[in-house]
C-alpha positions in Angstrom: 18.1 -14.7 6.8 14.6 -16.2 7.2 13.0 -15.9 3.7 9.6 -17.3 4.6 7.7 -19.5 7.1 5.3 -22.3 6.4 3.5 -23.8 9.4 0.4 -23.9 11.5 -1.2 -20.6 12.5 -1.3 -20.9 16.3 -2.5 -17.5 17.4 -3.7 -14.2 16.0 -3.6 -10.8 17.8 -3.8 -7.3 16.4 -0.7 -6.9 14.2 0.8 -10.1 15.6 0.6 -13.8 14.8 2.3 -17.0 15.9 3.3 -19.6 13.4 4.3 -23.0 14.7 7.0 -24.8 12.6 8.2 -28.2 13.7 7.3 -27.5 17.3 8.8 -24.0 17.4 6.4 -21.0 17.7 7.6 -18.0 15.7 6.1 -14.6 16.9 5.6 -12.5 13.8 4.6 -8.8 13.6 2.3 -8.2 10.6 -0.2 -5.8 9.1 -4.0 -5.9 9.5 -4.2 -6.4 5.7 -2.2 -9.7 6.0 -4.3 -10.8 9.0 -7.4 -10.3 7.0 -6.2 -12.8 4.4 -5.2 -15.5 6.8 -7.2 -18.7 7.3 -8.6 -19.7 10.7 -6.4 -20.6 13.6 -5.1 -24.2 13.2 -4.7 -24.0 9.4 -1.5 -24.1 7.5 -0.1 -20.8 6.3 2.9 -19.4 4.4 4.2 -15.9 5.0 7.1 -14.0 3.5 9.4 -12.6 6.2 11.9 -9.9 7.1 14.2 -10.2 10.1 15.0 -6.9 11.8 18.1 -6.9 14.0 18.8 -4.0 16.4 21.2 -3.7 19.3 18.4 -4.3 21.8 16.0 -6.6 19.9 15.4 -9.0 17.0 12.0 -8.9 15.4 10.4 -11.0 12.7 7.9 -9.3 10.3 5.7 -11.3 8.0 3.4 -10.7 5.0 1.0 -12.7 3.0 2.3 -11.4 -0.4 5.8 -10.6 -1.6 4.5 -7.2 -2.8 3.6 -6.2 0.8 7.1 -7.3 2.0 8.7 -5.2 -0.8 6.7 -2.2 0.2 7.7 -2.7 3.9 11.4 -2.8 2.9 11.0 0.4 0.7 9.2 2.2 3.5 11.8 1.3 6.2 14.5 2.6 3.8 12.8 6.1 4.0 14.5 8.4 6.5 12.5 8.4 9.7 10.3 5.4 8.9 10.8 2.5 11.3 9.2 -0.9 11.2 6.3 0.1 13.5 5.4 3.0 11.2 5.7 0.8 8.1 3.4 -1.8 9.6 0.9 1.0 10.5 0.9 2.4 6.9 0.5 -1.1 5.4 -2.3 -1.9 7.8 -4.1 1.2 6.4 -3.2 1.0 2.7 -2.6 -2.0 0.5 0.6 -2.0 -1.6 -1.4 -0.9 -4.7 -3.0 2.0 -2.9 0.2 3.1 -1.3 1.9 3.2 -4.7 -1.0 5.2 -6.1 -0.6 7.7 -3.3 3.1 8.0 -4.0 2.6 8.4 -7.8 -0.1 11.1 -7.4 1.7 12.9 -4.5 -1.2 12.1 -2.2 0.4 12.3 1.2 -2.9 13.0 3.0 -4.1 9.4 2.6 -0.8 8.2 4.1 -1.5 10.3 7.3 -4.5 8.1 8.0 -2.0 5.5 9.3 -1.6 5.8 13.1 1.5 7.7 14.1 2.2 9.1 10.7 2.1 12.9 10.5 2.1 15.2 7.4 5.8 15.8 7.4 6.7 12.1 7.4 4.0 11.3 4.8 5.4 14.0 2.5 8.9 12.6 2.9 7.7 9.1 2.0 6.1 10.4 -1.2 9.2 12.4 -2.0 11.7 9.6 -1.5 9.7 6.8 -3.0 8.5 8.7 -6.1 12.1 8.8 -7.5 12.6 5.1 -6.9 9.5 3.6 -8.7 8.3 4.0 -12.2 4.6 4.4 -13.0 4.5 1.0 -14.6 5.8 -0.6 -11.3 3.3 1.5 -9.4 0.1 0.8 -11.3 1.1 -2.1 -13.6 1.1 -2.5 -17.4 -1.4 -0.5 -19.5 -3.0 0.8 -16.3 0.4 2.4 -15.5 0.3 4.4 -18.7 -3.2 5.5 -18.0 -2.3 6.5 -14.5 0.6 8.6 -15.9 -1.9 10.3 -18.2 -4.1 11.0 -15.2 -1.3 12.8 -13.4 -0.8 15.2 -16.4 -3.1 18.2 -16.0 -3.1 18.8 -19.8 -4.8 15.5 -20.7 -8.6 14.7 -20.4 -7.7 12.4 -17.6 -5.7 15.1 -15.8 -8.7 17.5 -16.0 -11.1 14.9 -14.8 -8.8 14.0 -11.9 -8.5 17.7 -10.9 -12.3 18.0 -10.9 -12.7 15.0 -8.6 -10.1 16.4 -6.2 -12.1 19.6 -6.0 -15.1 17.5 -5.1 -13.2 16.1 -2.1 -11.7 12.9 -3.3 -8.1 12.0 -2.6 -5.7 12.3 -5.5 -4.9 8.6 -5.4 -8.6 7.6 -5.4 -9.3 10.0 -8.3 -6.3 8.9 -10.4 -7.2 5.2 -9.9 -10.8 5.7 -11.0 -9.9 7.9 -14.0 -7.1 5.5 -15.2 -9.8 3.0 -16.0 -11.0 5.0 -19.0 -9.5 5.4 -22.5 -7.4 8.5 -22.8 -9.7 10.1 -25.5 -12.8 9.7 -23.3 -14.5 13.2 -23.0 -13.8 14.9 -19.7 -17.4 15.1 -18.6 -18.0 11.4 -19.4 -14.8 10.5 -17.5 -15.9 12.5 -14.4 -19.4 11.0 -14.5 -18.0 7.4 -14.8 -15.3 8.0 -12.2 -17.9 9.3 -9.7 -19.9 6.1 -10.1 -16.8 4.0 -9.4 -15.8 6.1 -6.4 -19.3 6.2 -4.9 -19.6 2.4 -5.2 -16.2 2.0 -3.5 -17.1 4.1 -0.4 
């Protein structure tokens, strides 16, 4: 198994890069998020890789961060999600945003990825939600706050519901609301979250 590659970035195309290691050029399929983090052509890079072996082809996939590689592997373990769809999803959503979508049940945001319909997006949310805890999804104290945002009985839950009614995706609303202390009044939470969300758009 090829765990990672370190070499010279020889070429960059949409969702595809070439890394030259000791005179050998490795063609690597990747996400637009990873491409956005790469230095200019001719610079040294390191990427974390996954080798996909099928009857008719061998393909190398590479990512700038281990978290993106882990998300790719989780996605391709979902029924009906192949490497191409996983790359498309991770080109549209960062690992953090994807995990927020999964935790909040926001399959709509996942359908923004090319070639991913509502049925497949719903299956991704359903299958991944059982595998990952809120702490793993959102990290540390933020994970606890995110869990509170998903509970409609809490102030955070009420605020999140109001933001969804205003047209924001569940994952966007939950991420914004999770920044506030649990005992923050609902109206204050909504007002603050709207400032965060409007600044992010």
